[in-house]
C-alpha positions, 0 to 999 in steps of 0.5 A: 499500499503505497500513500500519495505525497509520501515522499517514497519512490512510488509514492508520487511525491517528491523525496526532497522539498524545494527548501531541502534541495536549496539547502543541500546545493549551498551547503555543498557549494561552501564545502567544495570551495572551502575544499578547494582553497584549502588545497590551492594553500597547501594543504595535504589533501586528506586536510582539504576534504576534512575543511570541506566536509566540516564547512559542508556540516555547518553550512546545512546547519546555518543555511536551514536557519536562514532560509526559512 
């Protein structure tokens, strides 16, 4: 039994709302930018990836509050 608009595959509804998609997109862009800047600054790639991931995680929290 599938409910219409439940947000599940086959349920007919979207998996993400437009707000959630925008929050994740902005967080991913911020994380990628931070990772690239860290790599260009001469950091080792694991450090650059960690910087990007940390920025993306905090970006989700920040953008969730800003986009309301």
